[in-house]
Phi, psi and omega in degrees: 000326179296340180258009175114356177293163182252003180186196182223152165241117194217121172294325182291340178295334176287333185264320181228066184296325182300309183291324179295317178297317178299320180294313180295316178300320178299317178298315182295336180259018177060025176262073186293328178298312180294319178300318179295318178301314180295319178302313182288334172295327185263352192300320179293321176296314180303314180297319182290337178285353177238020179290337172224176185299133175292138012258017186303308180296323180295314179295321179296315179300315181296321177294319177300322181282354181082017178271153185282072179269340180075175182282164173285145176251152178299142013268010180292147180236157178299153178291155172295144184303319181295329177285329175297321179295319177298316179298314179300318179298320178295319178296321178294316179300326178272005180057040178263345172223000000 
């Protein structure tokens, strides 16, 4: 949006919708400072959601959070254990678990 887009397509919006809505609203209301702050609050989470192929980390995060994401379907495979730990740490940092 900072470069002229009119919205977002975001895997992280499924995991942290509150903060994503606040960030988009901030952009739409020309509060670029607040939008940037929210972006940097979420950056580690955003990066961890792409540590493996989408949508595996997003569905895994939602399941960790107790949200109804359901199981992975073939050909998708479970995340590597070390990547799940990275994802959990990001979720904790964002106070989502």
